[in-house]
C-alpha positions, 0 to 999 in steps of 0.5 A: 331417475325422473322427477315426481310429477306432483312435486315435492312431498311434504310428509307429516308424522305423529305417533299414530298417523301420517300424511303426504301433501303434494306440492302441486295443487297442495293436494292431499296425497296420502293419509294413514291412521294406524295401518289403514289408508284413508286416502287411496294411493296412486303410483309415484310416477304419474301426475295427480289423477282425477284432481285427487286431493287438490285445492280448488280456488278461486272456484270449484267445479265448472264455469260454463264456456269459461265465461262469467258475468258479475257486476256488469262486467263479462270475463273470459277464462281459458277453457281447461276442460275441452271435452265439455267446453268449461273452465274447471277446478279453479286456477291453482290445480297445477300450481306449485305451492311453497312452504310457509311453516312446518312441524313434524305433524303439520305444514302450511303451504301457500300460493298466489292467484295472480291477476290474469285473463278472465280473473283480474284479481290478486289473492294470497292463499294458504292451507295448513294440514295438521294431523290429529289423533284420529285424522287430519284437520285442514285450515284455508285462508284466502286474502285479497291482496289486490285493489278491487273486491274479488269473487271467491269460492273454494272447494277441495277434491279428496278421495276417501277409503279404508284400505283394508275394505274394498271400496265397493263394500263401503256404504256412503251417507250424506244427509242432504235433502236436495241435489243439482240436476246436470246437463250433458256438460256437467253443469247445473240446470235445476235444484231438486229434492233428492230422488231415489237414485241420489238419496244418500240420507241412509247409507248405501253401498258404494258399489251400487252407485254411479254418481257425479252430483252436488248436494245441498241442504246438507244437515248441519250437526250440533257442532255446525259441521256438515258431513259425508260418511263411509261406513265399513261392515265392521262398524268403522266410519271415515268422516269427511267434515266441513265447517262454516261457509261450506254449504255443498258436498260433491260426490263422485264415484269412478272406476278410473282411479289408478290402481283401484277398481272403484274410488269415491270422492267427497268434496266440500265446496262453498259454492256450486258449479257455475257460481261465477254466473249464478252468484250463488254463495259467491263470496266477494272479498274486499281488499285486505279481507281474509276468509278462513275455512276449515274441514277435515277427515277422521276415522271412528272405530 
C-alpha cells in the first residue's frame, strides 16, 4: 500500500455536507452538498494536480525571474516554474500543514513560512475550513512572528463544479470591468478594460472559453463580497465569494485536470501576479501583526 501523496486527509461532515482537506498545501480536495460534488475529484494515488485547492502564500501567481525588489533591497527566490522562469504560487504549496483544532464539521490547520533564500521573513499561517448549510466558509490568519515588517499576499486555487452537469455546459460569470493582459511567460504587462474574449459580466458557457486571466475592478455586492458564479441549466448556482482585501479573481480553464474533460478554477487573490515587484496591493505586516481574510463556496438552488 502506498502513502497518499497529498498527505493526511481531514474529513469534515455535517447533516447535508462533507469536505476533504489535504495536509499538503491545506488544499480543498473535495466538497459535497447533498449528492453533488462542488469540487472536481481526482485520483487518490496522484499528487495535487494543477494546484487544485491549494493555499498560495506569501504570494499567489508568479514573480518574474523569481527576483523582486522592495524598499531598496533585491531578493532572489528559487525558480519553481522552470517552463516560464518564474517563482510560482508561494512557499507553502507543497508544505505539510499541522492540525491546530478539529470538530466534526470544521478544522484549523497551520504552517509556518520560515526565513529562507529570497524571503527572509517569518510568518505563522492558519486556515479554518468550516461546513455551512449550503457550502463552506474559510478563514485565513497570517501573523508576522519575525522581527521585521514582511510583505504578504494571499491566494487560493479552488476548482469548482456541479458533478451532475458537464462543466462545459455550465455558464461562468465574473462581474469585473478590467483584466490583465499577459506576456508569453504569463506575467502581466497591462491592465485593460475587458474585451469580448474576456468579458464575463454576463454568463458565458465554460465550454466556449479558454482562459488564464486575472480580473480586477470586480464589483462588490452590498455585503462587501466579490463573486464568481457557475450557472447550471436548471437554475442552480455555485458561488465562490471573497470578502474584504480580496481585490482580484483569477479564472483558469483546463482540459488537463485528471479524470475530467474540462475544469475551471476561480481563484480569489489579494494581489495580482508579480506584486512583489509592482507593489500593487502588497500588504506589509508589522512584527506581531495579524491579517485575517475570509472566502467561501456556496450552492444555491
